[in-house]
VOMILUM-307317 format. One record per residue (C-alpha): residue in three letters; residue number from 1; x, y, z. Coordinates in nm, 4 decimals. Example, Ala and Ser with C-alpha at 12.3 -4.5 7.8 and 13.67 -1.06 7.14 Angstrom:
residues 2
ATOM residu num       xx       yy       zz
ATOM    ala   1   1.2300  -0.4500   0.7800
ATOM    ser   2   1.3670  -0.1060   0.7140
//
This chain:
residues 339
ATOM residu num       xx       yy       zz
ATOM    met   1   2.3750   1.3747   0.7795
ATOM    ala   2   2.1470   1.1591   0.5622
ATOM    gly   3   1.9041   1.0949   0.8467
ATOM    thr   4   1.8193   1.4664   0.8708
ATOM    ala   5   1.6846   1.4905   0.5134
ATOM    ala   6   1.3242   1.6109   0.5274
ATOM    pro   7   1.0657   1.3593   0.3993
ATOM    tyr   8   0.8962   1.6072   0.1660
ATOM    glu   9   1.2336   1.6967   0.0090
ATOM    ile  10   1.3001   1.3274  -0.0532
ATOM    val  11   0.9578   1.2987  -0.2194
ATOM    lys  12   1.0395   1.5927  -0.4469
ATOM    gly  13   1.3668   1.4302  -0.5445
ATOM    leu  14   1.2091   1.0908  -0.6149
ATOM    leu  15   0.9509   1.2533  -0.8421
ATOM    leu  16   1.2476   1.3848  -1.0423
ATOM    gly  17   1.4255   1.0476  -1.0414
ATOM    ile  18   1.6909   1.1573  -0.7925
ATOM    thr  19   1.8404   0.8919  -0.5660
ATOM    pro  20   1.7511   0.9892  -0.2067
ATOM    pro  21   2.0182   1.0429   0.0600
ATOM    arg  22   1.8292   0.7902   0.2759
ATOM    pro  23   1.5204   0.5736   0.2375
ATOM    leu  24   1.1776   0.7012   0.3295
ATOM    phe  25   1.0497   0.5002   0.6252
ATOM    leu  26   0.6762   0.4467   0.5633
ATOM    pro  27   0.5504   0.1394   0.7510
ATOM    ile  28   0.1743   0.0821   0.7427
ATOM    val  29   0.0672   0.1262   1.1048
ATOM    phe  30  -0.3081   0.1731   1.1396
ATOM    ser  31  -0.4882  -0.0979   1.3388
ATOM    his  32  -0.2483  -0.0269   1.6259
ATOM    ala  33  -0.4256   0.3081   1.6586
ATOM    ala  34  -0.7525   0.1241   1.7333
ATOM    arg  35  -0.5721  -0.0413   2.0210
ATOM    ile  36  -0.4781   0.3037   2.1526
ATOM    glu  37  -0.8495   0.3943   2.1536
ATOM    asn  38  -0.9342   0.0531   2.3041
ATOM    ile  39  -1.2157  -0.0115   2.0576
ATOM    pro  40  -1.2690  -0.2908   1.8031
ATOM    leu  41  -1.1305  -0.2270   1.4551
ATOM    arg  42  -1.4826  -0.2503   1.3094
ATOM    ala  43  -1.5976   0.0507   1.5122
ATOM    phe  44  -1.2679   0.2341   1.4686
ATOM    leu  45  -1.2925   0.2238   1.0869
ATOM    lys  46  -1.6193   0.4190   1.1012
ATOM    asn  47  -1.5141   0.6954   1.3413
ATOM    pro  48  -1.3023   0.9729   1.1829
ATOM    thr  49  -1.2694   1.1604   1.5117
ATOM    lys  50  -1.1215   0.8628   1.6981
ATOM    ile  51  -0.9014   0.7772   1.3987
ATOM    ser  52  -0.7603   1.1295   1.3786
ATOM    asn  53  -0.7046   1.1596   1.7541
ATOM    ser  54  -0.5351   0.8208   1.7919
ATOM    leu  55  -0.3124   0.8725   1.4868
ATOM    arg  56  -0.1914   1.1995   1.6355
ATOM    gln  57  -0.1073   1.0133   1.9566
ATOM    leu  58   0.0645   0.7396   1.7607
ATOM    arg  59   0.2684   0.9983   1.5735
ATOM    gly  60   0.4186   1.1068   1.9039
ATOM    arg  61   0.5530   0.7541   1.9589
ATOM    leu  62   0.6432   0.6278   1.6104
ATOM    arg  63   0.9398   0.8051   1.4518
ATOM    ser  64   0.8571   0.7242   1.0903
ATOM    asp  65   0.8417   0.9631   0.7944
ATOM    gly  66   0.4662   0.9364   0.7580
ATOM    val  67   0.1371   0.8442   0.9180
ATOM    thr  68  -0.1093   0.5960   0.7666
ATOM    cys  69  -0.4288   0.7999   0.7521
ATOM    tyr  70  -0.6564   0.5059   0.6663
ATOM    phe  71  -0.5987   0.1424   0.5794
ATOM    asp  72  -0.8553  -0.1154   0.4737
ATOM    pro  73  -0.7798  -0.3621   0.1899
ATOM    leu  74  -1.1557  -0.4010   0.1311
ATOM    leu  75  -1.2317  -0.0280   0.1099
ATOM    glu  76  -1.2681  -0.0208  -0.2700
ATOM    ala  77  -1.4654  -0.3441  -0.2871
ATOM    glu  78  -1.7171  -0.2136  -0.0342
ATOM    ala  79  -1.7410   0.1210  -0.2165
ATOM    ile  80  -1.8555  -0.0513  -0.5368
ATOM    gly  81  -2.1129  -0.2710  -0.3668
ATOM    gly  82  -1.9322  -0.5525  -0.1868
ATOM    ile  83  -2.0719  -0.6739   0.1444
ATOM    ile  84  -1.8396  -0.6742   0.4454
ATOM    asp  85  -1.9253  -0.9046   0.7345
ATOM    trp  86  -1.7565  -0.9159   1.0755
ATOM    pro  87  -1.7853  -1.2623   1.2306
ATOM    gly  88  -1.5090  -1.1539   1.4698
ATOM    glu  89  -1.4195  -0.8104   1.6060
ATOM    asp  90  -1.1122  -0.7661   1.3870
ATOM    ser  91  -1.1511  -1.0249   1.1089
ATOM    pro  92  -1.3832  -0.9127   0.8271
ATOM    thr  93  -1.5064  -1.1378   0.5489
ATOM    phe  94  -1.6227  -1.0248   0.2086
ATOM    gln  95  -1.8682  -1.1267  -0.0636
ATOM    trp  96  -2.0377  -0.9796  -0.3688
ATOM    pro  97  -2.4158  -0.9495  -0.3894
ATOM    glu  98  -2.5586  -1.1499  -0.6803
ATOM    his  99  -2.6825  -0.8413  -0.8652
ATOM    met 100  -2.3257  -0.7112  -0.9061
ATOM    phe 101  -2.2852  -0.9193  -1.2212
ATOM    ser 102  -2.4847  -0.9686  -1.5351
ATOM    ser 103  -2.5777  -1.3198  -1.6387
ATOM    asp 104  -2.3772  -1.3208  -1.9631
ATOM    ala 105  -2.0453  -1.4993  -2.0032
ATOM    thr 106  -1.8328  -1.1850  -1.9722
ATOM    gly 107  -1.9446  -1.1163  -1.6156
ATOM    ala 108  -1.9819  -0.7465  -1.7010
ATOM    leu 109  -2.0403  -0.5149  -1.4081
ATOM    val 110  -2.3662  -0.3484  -1.3304
ATOM    ser 111  -2.3011   0.0250  -1.2977
ATOM    arg 112  -2.2999   0.1504  -0.9386
ATOM    gly 113  -2.2332   0.5224  -0.9768
ATOM    glu 114  -1.9236   0.7068  -0.8558
ATOM    pro 115  -1.7083   0.4719  -0.6403
ATOM    ala 116  -1.4912   0.7519  -0.4992
ATOM    ser 117  -1.7938   0.8736  -0.3027
ATOM    gly 118  -1.9170   0.5293  -0.1980
ATOM    gly 119  -1.8849   0.3292   0.1209
ATOM    arg 120  -1.6305   0.4671   0.3687
ATOM    val 121  -1.4187   0.6470   0.1092
ATOM    pro 122  -1.5530   0.9940   0.2121
ATOM    leu 123  -1.4628   0.9045   0.5718
ATOM    ala 124  -1.1045   0.8246   0.4695
ATOM    val 125  -1.0880   1.1544   0.2790
ATOM    asp 126  -1.2189   1.3332   0.5887
ATOM    val 127  -0.9409   1.1836   0.8027
ATOM    ile 128  -0.6747   1.2974   0.5564
ATOM    gly 129  -0.8178   1.6499   0.5633
ATOM    arg 130  -0.8227   1.6599   0.9437
ATOM    leu 131  -0.4651   1.5392   0.9730
ATOM    lys 132  -0.3476   1.7828   0.7073
ATOM    ala 133  -0.4864   2.0659   0.9194
ATOM    thr 134  -0.3192   1.9479   1.2420
ATOM    met 135  -0.0026   1.7531   1.1566
ATOM    arg 136   0.3324   1.9210   1.1117
ATOM    pro 137   0.4189   1.9563   0.7433
ATOM    glu 138   0.7319   1.7397   0.7694
ATOM    cys 139   0.5104   1.4344   0.8361
ATOM    leu 140   0.3915   1.2665   0.5158
ATOM    leu 141   0.0255   1.1708   0.5018
ATOM    met 142  -0.0093   0.8202   0.3584
ATOM    ala 143  -0.3076   0.6635   0.1855
ATOM    ser 144  -0.3489   0.3190   0.0346
ATOM    val 145  -0.5446   0.1866  -0.2626
ATOM    thr 146  -0.5901  -0.1662  -0.3919
ATOM    gly 147  -0.4188  -0.2388  -0.7226
ATOM    pro 148  -0.6408  -0.2748  -1.0311
ATOM    leu 149  -0.5407  -0.6382  -1.0891
ATOM    thr 150  -0.6268  -0.7359  -0.7316
ATOM    leu 151  -0.9640  -0.5618  -0.7406
ATOM    ala 152  -1.0390  -0.7098  -1.0836
ATOM    gly 153  -0.9507  -1.0532  -0.9479
ATOM    arg 154  -1.1963  -1.0026  -0.6651
ATOM    leu 155  -1.4637  -0.8893  -0.9090
ATOM    ala 156  -1.4028  -1.1996  -1.1179
ATOM    gln 157  -1.4410  -1.3987  -0.7929
ATOM    leu 158  -1.0987  -1.5613  -0.8249
ATOM    asn 159  -0.8958  -1.7108  -0.5433
ATOM    ile 160  -0.6413  -1.4299  -0.5447
ATOM    glu 161  -0.4565  -1.5691  -0.2417
ATOM    arg 162  -0.3530  -1.8892  -0.4211
ATOM    asp 163  -0.3932  -1.8545  -0.7977
ATOM    leu 164  -0.0636  -1.7886  -0.9812
ATOM    asp 165  -0.1937  -1.8659  -1.3315
ATOM    his 166  -0.3031  -1.5647  -1.5315
ATOM    pro 167  -0.6847  -1.5706  -1.5338
ATOM    gln 168  -0.9323  -1.4587  -1.7936
ATOM    ile 169  -1.0559  -1.1434  -1.6272
ATOM    pro 170  -1.3333  -0.9740  -1.8260
ATOM    glu 171  -1.2071  -0.6585  -1.9969
ATOM    ser 172  -1.5037  -0.4673  -1.8578
ATOM    ala 173  -1.4038  -0.5600  -1.5022
ATOM    phe 174  -1.0415  -0.4549  -1.5580
ATOM    asp 175  -1.1465  -0.1234  -1.7147
ATOM    phe 176  -1.3825  -0.0596  -1.4281
ATOM    thr 177  -1.1348  -0.1373  -1.1501
ATOM    ala 178  -0.8648   0.0801  -1.3061
ATOM    ala 179  -1.1098   0.3716  -1.3100
ATOM    val 180  -1.2116   0.3010  -0.9493
ATOM    ile 181  -0.8513   0.3010  -0.8256
ATOM    thr 182  -0.7616   0.6176  -1.0151
ATOM    gly 183  -1.0682   0.7990  -0.8815
ATOM    met 184  -0.9935   0.7043  -0.5235
ATOM    ala 185  -0.6261   0.7951  -0.5516
ATOM    ala 186  -0.7280   1.1331  -0.6917
ATOM    ala 187  -0.9666   1.1905  -0.3991
ATOM    phe 188  -0.6903   1.1093  -0.1499
ATOM    val 189  -0.4254   1.3366  -0.3017
ATOM    glu 190  -0.6769   1.6181  -0.3463
ATOM    ala 191  -0.7471   1.5915   0.0277
ATOM    gly 192  -0.3760   1.6249   0.1048
ATOM    ala 193  -0.2127   1.2804   0.0920
ATOM    asn 194   0.1610   1.3039   0.0137
ATOM    ala 195   0.2162   0.9337  -0.0568
ATOM    val 196  -0.0183   0.6734  -0.2043
ATOM    leu 197   0.0618   0.3039  -0.1727
ATOM    ile 198  -0.0834   0.0989  -0.4594
ATOM    arg 199  -0.0991  -0.2552  -0.3223
ATOM    glu 200  -0.1247  -0.5529  -0.5557
ATOM    asp 201  -0.2029  -0.8644  -0.3526
ATOM    phe 202  -0.2703  -1.0587  -0.6742
ATOM    leu 203   0.0178  -1.0932  -0.9203
ATOM    pro 204  -0.0140  -1.3973  -1.1466
ATOM    ala 205   0.2443  -1.4981  -1.4067
ATOM    met 206   0.1666  -1.2783  -1.7090
ATOM    ser 207   0.2449  -1.2815  -2.0797
ATOM    asp 208   0.4104  -0.9729  -2.2276
ATOM    asp 209   0.0733  -0.8471  -2.3547
ATOM    ala 210  -0.1017  -0.9064  -2.0242
ATOM    phe 211   0.1794  -0.7335  -1.8354
ATOM    ala 212   0.1642  -0.4338  -2.0713
ATOM    asp 213  -0.2120  -0.4142  -2.0190
ATOM    trp 214  -0.1641  -0.4107  -1.6420
ATOM    tyr 215   0.1188  -0.1577  -1.6643
ATOM    val 216  -0.0911   0.0888  -1.8678
ATOM    arg 217  -0.3725   0.0762  -1.6133
ATOM    leu 218  -0.1308   0.1245  -1.3248
ATOM    ala 219   0.0350   0.4144  -1.5050
ATOM    thr 220  -0.2935   0.6068  -1.5093
ATOM    thr 221  -0.3141   0.5978  -1.1299
ATOM    ile 222   0.0579   0.6661  -1.0898
ATOM    asn 223   0.0345   0.9717  -1.3147
ATOM    ile 224  -0.2600   1.1248  -1.1298
ATOM    val 225  -0.0766   1.0905  -0.7978
ATOM    arg 226   0.2373   1.2481  -0.9463
ATOM    phe 227   0.0274   1.5320  -1.0922
ATOM    tyr 228  -0.0482   1.6398  -0.7341
ATOM    gln 229   0.3237   1.6226  -0.6446
ATOM    ala 230   0.2568   1.3207  -0.4238
ATOM    leu 231   0.4603   1.0018  -0.4317
ATOM    pro 232   0.3060   0.6844  -0.5742
ATOM    val 233   0.4570   0.3618  -0.4370
ATOM    leu 234   0.3759   0.0242  -0.5930
ATOM    val 235   0.3719  -0.2536  -0.3310
ATOM    leu 236   0.3800  -0.6103  -0.4682
ATOM    thr 237   0.2898  -0.8384  -0.1794
ATOM    arg 238   0.3379  -1.1811  -0.3459
ATOM    glu 239   0.7008  -1.2866  -0.3724
ATOM    glu 240   0.6217  -1.5698  -0.6141
ATOM    gly 241   0.4357  -1.3268  -0.8413
ATOM    val 242   0.7346  -1.0927  -0.8465
ATOM    ala 243   0.9618  -1.3846  -0.9350
ATOM    ala 244   0.7278  -1.5009  -1.2130
ATOM    asn 245   0.7262  -1.1543  -1.3739
ATOM    arg 246   1.0817  -1.0528  -1.2880
ATOM    asp 247   1.2053  -0.9714  -1.6396
ATOM    ala 248   0.8976  -0.7672  -1.7292
ATOM    ile 249   0.9199  -0.5750  -1.4009
ATOM    leu 250   1.2836  -0.4878  -1.4754
ATOM    arg 251   1.2049  -0.3728  -1.8306
ATOM    ala 252   0.9085  -0.1526  -1.7478
ATOM    pro 253   0.9740   0.2261  -1.7325
ATOM    trp 254   0.8302   0.2752  -1.3843
ATOM    glu 255   0.7596   0.6301  -1.2662
ATOM    cys 256   0.7471   0.5307  -0.9016
ATOM    pro 257   0.9376   0.3137  -0.6516
ATOM    ile 258   0.8560  -0.0596  -0.6689
ATOM    cys 259   0.8406  -0.2375  -0.3328
ATOM    pro 260   0.8291  -0.6184  -0.3558
ATOM    ala 261   0.7379  -0.8082  -0.0405
ATOM    phe 262   1.0400  -0.9311   0.1521
ATOM    glu 263   1.0734  -1.2184   0.3925
ATOM    glu 264   1.3911  -1.3225   0.5733
ATOM    lys 265   1.5492  -1.5201   0.2862
ATOM    thr 266   1.4758  -1.2917  -0.0083
ATOM    ser 267   1.7619  -1.2009  -0.2399
ATOM    ala 268   1.8366  -0.8339  -0.3064
ATOM    thr 269   1.9360  -0.8970  -0.6679
ATOM    leu 270   1.6110  -0.7614  -0.8080
ATOM    leu 271   1.6483  -0.4474  -0.5999
ATOM    ser 272   1.9960  -0.3657  -0.7234
ATOM    glu 273   1.8872  -0.4198  -1.0839
ATOM    leu 274   1.5932  -0.1813  -1.0541
ATOM    gly 275   1.8214   0.0947  -0.9290
ATOM    pro 276   1.8193   0.2957  -0.6047
ATOM    ser 277   1.5540   0.5521  -0.7033
ATOM    arg 278   1.3131   0.2875  -0.8367
ATOM    phe 279   1.2952   0.0202  -0.5698
ATOM    gly 280   1.2010  -0.0229  -0.2093
ATOM    leu 281   1.1266  -0.2909   0.0467
ATOM    ala 282   0.7864  -0.4113   0.1627
ATOM    leu 283   0.8694  -0.5934   0.4842
ATOM    ala 284   0.6735  -0.8844   0.6296
ATOM    pro 285   0.4345  -0.7475   0.8975
ATOM    his 286   0.4629  -1.0527   1.1229
ATOM    met 287   0.8313  -0.9734   1.1861
ATOM    tyr 288   0.7302  -0.6676   1.3884
ATOM    ala 289   0.4836  -0.8264   1.6292
ATOM    ile 290   0.5926  -0.8280   1.9910
ATOM    gly 291   0.7722  -1.1536   2.0590
ATOM    ala 292   0.8378  -1.2338   1.6915
ATOM    ala 293   1.0978  -1.5064   1.6416
ATOM    gly 294   1.4262  -1.4395   1.4643
ATOM    val 295   1.4250  -1.0667   1.5386
ATOM    ala 296   1.8012  -1.0174   1.5643
ATOM    glu 297   1.8760  -1.2149   1.2476
ATOM    phe 298   1.6078  -1.0353   1.0502
ATOM    asp 299   1.7230  -0.6897   1.1582
ATOM    ser 300   2.0836  -0.7747   1.0727
ATOM    trp 301   1.9779  -0.8976   0.7269
ATOM    leu 302   1.7648  -0.5903   0.6672
ATOM    lys 303   2.0391  -0.3465   0.7649
ATOM    lys 304   2.2800  -0.5150   0.5236
ATOM    ile 305   2.0219  -0.4963   0.2411
ATOM    val 306   1.9682  -0.1257   0.3071
ATOM    ser 307   2.3409  -0.0554   0.3222
ATOM    asp 308   2.4225  -0.2495   0.0026
ATOM    ala 309   2.1219  -0.1735  -0.2177
ATOM    arg 310   2.0099   0.1736  -0.0970
ATOM    pro 311   1.6310   0.1421  -0.1320
ATOM    ala 312   1.4218   0.4535  -0.1891
ATOM    val 313   1.1376   0.3441   0.0394
ATOM    ile 314   1.0937   0.1021   0.3285
ATOM    thr 315   0.7307   0.0095   0.3897
ATOM    thr 316   0.5407  -0.3024   0.4910
ATOM    ala 317   0.3437  -0.5503   0.2812
ATOM    ser 318   0.0338  -0.4800   0.4886
ATOM    asp 319  -0.0804  -0.3211   0.8123
ATOM    leu 320   0.1442  -0.4074   1.1036
ATOM    pro 321  -0.0325  -0.6123   1.3728
ATOM    ala 322  -0.2102  -0.4329   1.6550
ATOM    ala 323   0.0583  -0.5706   1.8878
ATOM    val 324   0.3348  -0.4063   1.6867
ATOM    asp 325   0.6557  -0.3381   1.8789
ATOM    ile 326   0.6855   0.0395   1.8293
ATOM    gln 327   1.0085   0.0607   2.0279
ATOM    arg 328   1.1706  -0.1976   1.8029
ATOM    leu 329   1.0552  -0.0133   1.4909
ATOM    asn 330   1.2088   0.3094   1.6182
ATOM    gln 331   1.5370   0.1409   1.7136
ATOM    leu 332   1.5603  -0.0339   1.3778
ATOM    trp 333   1.5044   0.2932   1.1953
ATOM    glu 334   1.7692   0.4723   1.3997
ATOM    asp 335   2.0169   0.1922   1.3256
ATOM    ile 336   1.9434   0.2086   0.9523
ATOM    gln 337   1.9934   0.5845   0.9399
ATOM    arg 338   2.3340   0.5540   1.1027
ATOM    arg 339   2.4623   0.3182   0.8335
//
């Protein structure tokens, strides 16, 4: 039965380009664990003992193929000197200190040492190590890193949530962010992570040269993850960015599954063209909050997509809300496996 295939065997097959007998189910579920501990996310993110304990409890309830060991979209930015502020308990804001940039027109970075040992990155590595020592081996340990284009966009102080035009990001910033992401991914897989999600929240329309430049930088991170026999997964969270770069995405010789963000109305054409061992789904997190509207229609659509297109991975575009409906996630996954 396809549903009985072990997650680590599926990972091995995907690294060899083999179409899996079923998709890997790897939703990002992390802030929900803070709810289990009944502490604010801000405090939770700084406490490896509470993180490890609550994720082990969560694992007993969530029947996914992996556990999200640590998730913070601002982790890399903080590690290289960004300032995180918490005006609310669970809603951080972010800014760069003025000394992060030189005064010349290129906006070149001021060196800040080794990012993989900065900020809370060692804490995230610690959590992975603890879970590796206590989790059963059939459970994949998941880590997440920000894509180099997204981090470079933040360094260039762009509006990455709204800008779809390709910006003039300083080459020095792009070089730096690619090195940061690769270093952090290496630290996570060395600690025992089996899957690394590379999340690009910023995906502007790119020329062929700009796309090739981005692809080469991504490939460095992808290759280091593969070197450790872990699975890299590229998550593209902006549907309009995927559409704007569709042809280039299809042409690129990806060495990992590509998971574009999916809402209710998204076409599966791109998925079928990428091929079953090279694509996945990054589902909209809001669809899994308790009381979400359109649940039955969305689940029916998703099950048809999975049946017709056979994705390699099913993940989420971001962390599922703290009020995630775990029972619904489990039921959906059981339904998918029976198809």
